[in-house]
N, C-alpha and C positions, 0 to 999 in steps of 0.2 A: 457018802450018799448025797445027792443033790437035793437040796430042800428049797432052793429059790429064795432063801433068806440070807441076809448079811451075817457073817460070823465073825468078821474082824474088819474094822475100818480105821483109817489113819487120815490125818489132815495136816500133817507137818510139812509135806511137800506140796507146793502151791500149783504146780503145772501138771501136765499129763505124765503119768508113770509110763516109762518106756520099756522097762524090763524088771522082772522080779526073779529071785532065785532063793532057795532055802538051803541052809547048810546041811551037812551030812547027818547031824544029830536031830534035825527038824526042830531046832530051838530058835534059830535066827532067820529072819526074812530080810534080804537085802534088796533095795529097789533104787533104780536110777530114774531121773526125771528131767524133763525139758527145762526145769528151772536151774539146772546145773548142780544139783545136790545128789549125794548118795545117802540114803537113809538105811538105818539098821534097826529092826524092830525085834523085841524079845517076844517070841510066840508063847512062852510059858506064862506070860502075864495075861490076865483077864482082859477082854476087849474094853471094859470100862475103866481099866487101870490108867492112871495118869503117867505112870512110869514105864509104859510099854515101849516108848522110844528109847532105844539103847544108845544111839549116836546119830547125829546128822552133820554131814560135812558142811563146810563153808561153801558158798556159791562159787563155782569154778568159772563162771562167766562163759561157759560153753554148754551146749546141749549134750547131756549124757544119754547116749542111745542104747548102750548095752553094758553088761557086766562081763 
């Protein structure tokens, strides 16, 4: 249901997010960014949790446009 309120926010990727996808189990969010990183976030963690970032790739020095 759309509430108009933020339910999950991340700040580890510094540029525009170009695509997001959720795994089959709805537990991980994968996102690509113009900063050349792939981020993996654990959706089972609370939004305020410091360990919701599961993994962040090194900068690939290329814009990642899709997954």
